[in-house]
BALOBA-301994 format. One line per field, with one value per residue (C-alpha): residue number from 1; residue in one letter; x, y, z. Coordinates in steps of 0.25 Angstrom, whole numbers, plus 2048, in hexadecimal, padded with zeros to 3 digits. Each point is the difference from the previous one (the first is absolute). Layout:
<sites>
k	(NUM, ...)
r	(A, ...)
x	(X, ...)
y	(Y, ...)
z	(Z, ...)
</sites>
This chain:
<sites>
k	(1, 2, 3, 4, 5, 6, 7, 8, 9, 10, 11, 12, 13, 14, 15, 16, 17, 18, 19, 20, 21, 22, 23, 24, 25, 26, 27, 28, 29, 30, 31, 32, 33, 34, 35, 36, 37, 38, 39, 40, 41, 42, 43, 44, 45, 46, 47, 48, 49, 50, 51, 52, 53, 54, 55, 56, 57, 58, 59, 60, 61, 62, 63, 64, 65, 66, 67, 68, 69, 70, 71, 72, 73, 74, 75, 76, 77, 78, 79, 80, 81, 82, 83, 84, 85, 86, 87, 88, 89, 90, 91, 92, 93, 94, 95, 96)
r	(X, X, X, X, X, X, X, X, X, X, X, X, X, X, X, X, X, X, X, X, X, X, X, X, X, X, X, X, X, X, X, X, X, X, X, X, X, X, X, X, X, X, X, X, X, X, X, X, X, X, X, X, X, X, X, X, X, X, X, X, X, X, X, X, X, X, X, X, X, X, X, X, X, X, X, X, X, X, X, X, X, X, X, X, X, X, X, X, X, X, X, X, X, X, X, X)
x	(902, 7F8, 80C, 7F8, 7F8, 80C, 807, 7F4, 7FF, 80F, 7FE, 7F4, 808, 80C, 7F7, 7FA, 80E, 804, 7F3, 802, 80F, 7FB, 7F4, 809, 80B, 7F6, 7F5, 7F2, 7F6, 7F4, 805, 804, 80F, 808, 80C, 80D, 802, 80F, 80C, 804, 7F3, 802, 80E, 7FB, 7F5, 80B, 807, 7F3, 7FE, 80E, 7FF, 7F2, 805, 80C, 7F7, 7F5, 80A, 803, 7F2, 7FD, 80B, 7FA, 7F2, 805, 806, 80F, 807, 807, 80E, 804, 806, 7F3, 7F8, 808, 7FE, 7F1, 800, 808, 7F8, 7F3, 806, 805, 7F3, 7F9, 80A, 7FF, 7F1, 800, 809, 7F6, 7F5, 807, 803, 7F1, 7FC, 80A)
y	(2E4, 800, 800, 7FF, 80C, 808, 7FD, 804, 80D, 803, 7FD, 809, 80B, 7FE, 802, 80C, 806, 7FD, 807, 80C, 802, 800, 80A, 809, 800, 803, 806, 7FA, 80B, 7F7, 7FC, 80E, 7FD, 80C, 7FD, 805, 80F, 800, 7F8, 800, 7F9, 7F6, 7FD, 7FD, 7F7, 7F8, 7FE, 7FA, 7F8, 7FA, 7FD, 7FA, 7F7, 7FB, 7FD, 7F9, 7F6, 7FD, 7FF, 7F7, 7F7, 7FF, 7FD, 7F5, 7FA, 802, 803, 80D, 801, 809, 80A, 800, 802, 80C, 806, 7FD, 809, 80B, 800, 801, 80C, 806, 800, 806, 80C, 801, 800, 80A, 809, 7FF, 804, 80C, 804, 7FF, 808, 80B)
z	(9EB, 7F3, 7F7, 7F3, 803, 805, 7F3, 7F8, 807, 7FE, 7F1, 800, 807, 7F7, 7F4, 805, 803, 7F1, 7FB, 809, 7FC, 7F1, 803, 808, 7F5, 7F5, 807, 801, 800, 800, 80E, 804, 7FE, 7FB, 7F7, 805, 7FE, 7FF, 7FC, 80F, 803, 7F4, 805, 80E, 7FB, 7F8, 80E, 806, 7F4, 800, 80F, 7FE, 7F5, 808, 80C, 7F8, 7FB, 80E, 804, 7F4, 805, 80D, 7FB, 7F7, 80C, 7FD, 80E, 800, 804, 80C, 7F6, 7F8, 80D, 804, 7F1, 802, 80D, 7FA, 7F3, 808, 808, 7F3, 7F9, 80C, 800, 7F1, 800, 80B, 7F7, 7F5, 808, 806, 7F1, 7FD, 80C, 800)
</sites>
């Protein structure tokens, strides 16, 4: 396994997610990203942002080589699922 490249890829993906959350929360017309059109959508985006913030802390720990405790591994898995669900809800709000 090419760990250095995988870590670099993960860091790049994490940076993209950070940027995407900011773009979606504020709008980025130059990239075709529309700002939230309702308070409900803004509230949902805050859920995504909170979950991502918590998840990225755990991912950073792993990148730095700190072993995750069993409870942290469970949290990591749960947050990953939560983010997927929260993002799907945001997408549905944009589409419908």
